C-alpha positions in Angstrom: 20.3 9.8 -29.5 20.7 13.5 -30.3 17.6 15.5 -29.8 17.7 16.9 -33.4 17.7 13.4 -34.8 14.6 12.3 -33.0 11.5 11.7 -35.2 8.0 12.4 -34.0 7.1 10.6 -30.8 4.3 8.5 -32.2 4.0 7.3 -35.8 0.8 6.5 -37.7 -1.6 8.7 -35.6 -4.9 7.0 -35.1 -3.7 3.6 -36.2 -3.6 0.5 -33.9 0.2 0.2 -33.9 2.4 2.8 -32.3 6.2 3.1 -32.5 8.6 4.7 -30.2 11.7 4.8 -32.5 14.2 6.5 -30.2 13.5 4.1 -27.3 14.8 1.3 -29.4 11.7 -0.8 -29.1 8.2 -1.2 -30.5 4.9 -1.5 -28.6 2.2 -3.3 -30.5 -1.1 -2.4 -28.8 -3.3 -3.5 -31.8 -6.5 -4.9 -30.4 -5.3 -5.3 -26.9 -5.6 -1.7 -25.9 -9.4 -1.6 -25.5 -9.1 -4.1 -22.7 -5.7 -3.1 -21.5 -5.2 -3.3 -17.7 -4.3 -0.3 -15.6 -0.8 -1.9 -15.0 0.0 -1.8 -18.7 -1.2 1.8 -19.0 0.9 2.8 -16.0 3.9 1.2 -17.6 3.3 3.1 -20.8 2.9 6.3 -18.9 6.1 5.8 -17.1 8.3 5.8 -20.1 6.1 8.5 -21.8 6.8 10.8 -18.8 10.5 10.6 -19.5 10.2 11.8 -23.1 11.2 15.2 -24.3 9.0 16.5 -27.1 11.3 16.2 -30.1 11.9 18.8 -32.8 8.9 18.9 -35.2 6.5 17.4 -32.7 4.4 20.1 -31.0 2.7 17.8 -28.5 4.2 15.5 -25.9 4.2 11.7 -26.3 1.6 11.5 -23.5 -0.7 13.9 -25.3 -0.2 12.0 -28.6 -1.0 8.8 -26.8 -4.3 10.2 -25.4 -5.3 11.5 -28.8 -4.5 8.3 -30.6 -6.3 6.2 -28.0 -9.5 8.2 -28.6 -9.5 7.0 -32.2 -9.5 3.3 -31.1 -12.7 1.3 -31.0 -14.2 0.8 -27.6 -11.8 3.3 -25.9 -13.6 4.3 -22.7 -12.7 8.0 -23.1 -11.2 8.3 -19.6 -8.8 11.2 -19.5 -5.3 9.8 -19.3 -4.7 12.1 -16.3 -7.5 10.2 -14.4 -5.5 7.0 -14.8 -2.3 8.5 -13.7 -3.5 10.9 -11.1 -1.1 11.0 -8.1 -2.4 12.1 -4.7 -0.6 15.1 -3.3 0.0 14.6 0.4 1.0 18.2 1.3 -1.0 19.3 4.3 -3.0 16.0 4.3 -3.5 14.2 7.6 -2.8 10.5 8.2 -3.4 8.2 11.2 -1.0 5.3 11.3 -1.9 2.8 14.0 0.9 0.9 15.7 3.4 3.4 14.5 5.9 3.5 17.4 8.3 1.1 15.6 8.7 -1.1 12.5 6.4 -0.7 9.5 4.2 1.9 11.2 7.1 4.1 12.1 8.7 3.8 8.6 5.3 4.7 7.1 4.9 7.7 9.4 8.4 9.0 8.4 7.8 8.5 4.7 4.4 10.3 4.7 5.9 13.1 6.8 8.7 13.5 4.3 6.1 14.2 1.6 4.4 16.9 3.6 1.7 14.8 5.4 0.8 15.6 9.0 0.7 12.4 11.0 -1.0 10.9 14.1 1.4 8.5 15.8 -0.4 5.8 17.7 1.1 3.4 20.2 -0.2 0.8 22.6 2.7 0.4 25.1 5.8 1.9 23.5 5.4 5.6 24.3 9.1 6.4 24.1 9.3 4.9 20.6 6.3 6.9 19.5 7.8 10.1 20.7 11.0 9.4 18.8 9.1 8.8 15.6 7.1 12.0 16.1 10.4 13.9 16.6 11.7 12.4 13.4 8.5 13.5 11.5 8.7 17.0 12.9 12.3 17.2 11.7 11.0 16.4 8.2 8.6 19.3 8.4 5.4 17.6 9.4 3.0 18.4 12.3 2.4 15.4 14.6 0.1 14.1 17.3 1.1 11.2 19.6 -1.7 9.2 21.1 -1.8 6.0 23.1 -4.6 3.6 22.5 -5.7 0.0 21.8 -7.5 -0.3 18.5 -9.4 -3.3 20.0 -11.3 -0.7 22.0 -13.8 1.2 20.0 -13.6 4.3 22.2 -9.8 4.5 21.5 -10.4 4.3 17.7 -12.9 7.2 17.9 -10.4 9.1 20.1 -7.8 8.9 17.4 -10.1 10.2 14.7 -11.5 12.9 17.0 -8.0 14.1 17.9 -7.0 14.4 14.3 -10.2 16.4 13.4 -9.7 18.7 16.4 -6.2 19.6 15.4 -6.4 19.7 11.6 -10.1 19.5 10.7 -9.5 16.7 8.2 -8.5 13.1 7.8 -7.2 11.9 4.5 -5.3 8.6 5.1 -5.7 5.7 7.5 -3.1 3.0 7.7 -4.2 0.0 9.8 -0.9 -1.3 10.9 -1.5 -2.2 14.6 -1.2 -6.0 15.0 -0.4 -8.7 17.5 0.3 -12.4 17.5 1.4 -15.3 19.6 4.3 -17.4 18.4 3.1 -21.0 18.3 4.1 -23.8 16.0 1.1 -24.7 13.8 1.3 -28.4 14.9 0.9 -27.4 18.5 -2.9 -27.1 18.7 -2.8 -26.9 22.5 -0.6 -23.8 22.2 -3.6 -21.6 21.4 -6.8 -21.2 23.4 -9.9 -19.1 23.0 -8.4 -16.1 24.7 -5.5 -16.1 22.3 -7.8 -16.1 19.3 -10.0 -13.3 20.9 -7.0 -11.1 21.6 -5.4 -11.6 18.2 -8.7 -11.0 16.3 -9.5 -8.1 18.6 -6.5 -6.2 17.3 -5.9 -7.5 13.8 -9.5 -7.7 12.6 -11.9 -6.0 14.9 -9.5 -3.1 15.5 -9.1 -2.7 11.8 -12.9 -2.6 11.3 -13.4 -0.2 14.1 -10.8 2.2 12.8 -12.3 2.2 9.3 -15.8 2.8 10.8 -14.5 5.7 12.9 -12.6 7.2 9.9 -15.5 6.6 7.4 -17.8 9.0 9.3 -15.4 11.8 8.5 -14.0 10.8 5.1 -17.5 10.4 3.6 -18.2 14.1 4.3 -15.0 15.3 2.6 -14.9 16.3 -1.0 -11.8 14.2 -1.6 -12.9 11.3 0.5 -10.1 9.2 1.9 -7.8 6.2 1.5 -7.3 3.3 3.8 -4.4 0.8 3.6 -4.6 -2.3 5.7 -1.4 -4.1 6.6 -2.1 -7.8 6.3 0.4 -10.6 5.6 1.4 -13.3 3.2 0.1 -15.5 6.0 -3.4 -14.6 4.7 -2.8 -16.4 1.5 -0.3 -19.1 2.4 -1.6 -20.1 5.8 2.0 -19.8 7.0 2.9 -17.5 9.9 3.7 -17.0 13.6 0.6 -19.0 14.5 -2.6 -20.4 13.1 -4.6 -17.6 14.9 -2.4 -15.0 13.3 -2.7 -16.4 9.8 -6.5 -16.7 10.2 -6.7 -13.1 11.4 -4.8 -11.8 8.4 -7.0 -13.8 6.1 -10.0 -12.1 7.7 -8.3 -8.7 7.2 -8.0 -9.3 3.5 -11.6 -10.3 3.3 -12.5 -7.2 5.3 -10.6 -5.2 2.8 -12.7 -6.6 -0.1 -16.0 -6.1 1.7 -15.3 -2.5 2.9 -13.9 -1.4 -0.5 -17.1 -2.5 -2.1 -19.3 -0.9 0.6 -17.6 2.4 1.1 -16.8 3.5 -2.4 -16.7 5.9 -4.2 -15.5 8.2 -1.4 -13.1 5.7 0.1 -10.4 3.6 -1.5 -9.4 0.6 0.6 -6.5 -1.7 -0.2 -4.2 -4.1 1.6 -0.5 -4.9 1.6 0.7 -8.4 2.4 4.3 -8.4 3.6 6.2 -11.6 4.0 9.1 -12.0 6.4 9.9 -8.5 7.7 13.4 -7.8 9.1 13.3 -6.1 12.5 12.8 -6.3 16.2 9.3 -7.7 16.2 10.2 -11.0 14.6 13.6 -11.0 16.3 12.0 -10.8 19.7 9.3 -13.4 18.8 11.6 -15.9 17.2 14.9 -15.5 19.1 18.2 -14.6 17.5 19.1 -18.0 16.1 15.7 -18.8 14.5 15.5 -15.3 13.2 18.8 -15.5 11.4 18.0 -18.9 10.0 14.6 -17.7 8.6 16.2 -14.6 7.0 18.6 -16.8 5.1 16.0 -19.4 4.2 13.6 -16.8 2.9 16.2 -14.9 0.9 17.5 -18.2 -0.6 13.9 -19.1 -1.7 12.8 -15.7 -2.9 13.2 -15.1 -6.7 14.5 -11.6 -5.9 16.8 -12.9 -3.1 15.6 -10.4 -0.5 13.3 -10.2 2.4 11.0 -7.2 3.2 12.1 -4.4 5.5 9.9 -1.8 7.2 11.0 0.8 4.6 10.1 -1.4 1.6 6.7 -2.2 3.1 6.1 1.5 3.7 6.9 2.1 0.0 4.1 -0.4 -0.9 1.7 1.4 1.4 2.6 4.7 -0.2 1.8 3.3 -3.6 -1.8 2.6 -2.6 -2.1 6.0 -1.0 -0.6 8.2 -3.8 -0.8 5.9 -6.8 -3.6 5.2 -9.3 -6.8 6.6 -7.9 -8.9 4.0 -9.7 -7.6 1.1 -7.6 -9.6 -0.3 -4.6 -10.2 -3.7 -3.0 -6.7 -4.9 -4.1 -3.9 -6.7 -2.2 -0.2 -6.4 -2.9 2.3 -9.1 -1.8 5.6 -7.6 -0.6 8.0 -10.5 -0.1 10.6 -10.5 -2.9 8.5 -13.2 -4.6 8.9 -15.7 -1.8 5.2 -16.7 -2.0 5.9 -18.0 -5.5 8.0 -20.9 -4.1 5.7 -21.8 -1.2 3.7 -25.0 -1.5 0.2 -23.5 -1.1 0.9 -21.0 -3.9 2.8 -23.3 -6.3 -0.2 -25.6 -6.4 -2.4 -22.9 -7.9 
């Protein structure tokens, strides 16, 4: 529509029904707005942000929206900017555990591309970690490469201490380091106590120890910090590379809830739950034939017809880091909707 033909962005100021004529649709907020969820508000802001203030309208649609909301009963008077605040990552510092390949590497590159300095952590793949660091430096970020096993508390503290020694701050922690043992769930003899201890040591205890080490620093910073734990749909479906792995990821989600409650308001702690992730980790664990079969099976049974990749999981992690600053203790499933067709979920 021609700019000159646009009417004022919002009609009936102060009323409980707003119209957006040039968008071709109508949003009836009516009595829903006082209890509207953040997701709905975010959706409204997204299309508001694309509007150009039309002729005859001195304020933007977003400013009009804020003013009109203030006239509604029970409006909580949050500034609209508080809902839509986006964290600027320039010169921030992030530790990404297990970032020599896969999701961790993709996350490091993505954060680096946004101006964030990154600590690349590896357990055994030093060469991969150095390559990721080189990629991040090409994107303009400063880097540190440190080996360490998050199952060891001293190694967790060493990662935080190194970041503080180089940059004097720590803004983001991504708990991505993980391990498993590929064992069919019906093979109960395929897992022993040592397997459980090893898997829990990295996936659960390592996550806890990293948060504990980072918390001591983040609590002292004016801006606090943000933690994203990389769990799995195994946590909510009980399906995964082994029973021990699924149980450990369920524990990680519970850990996320507990820590988010305990460490606010300075820390925001959330988790992403990827489904099948394309890449070398599953390829090596499953073998070529099984890997290809599962990719096709998951795509066929996912409403979106896709499986996750390291890059798409990294985008979900970024959402929790830079997105709404009023979200904590949440989990996001990243699997193309595959969980919707799994038996444990369809029964709910």
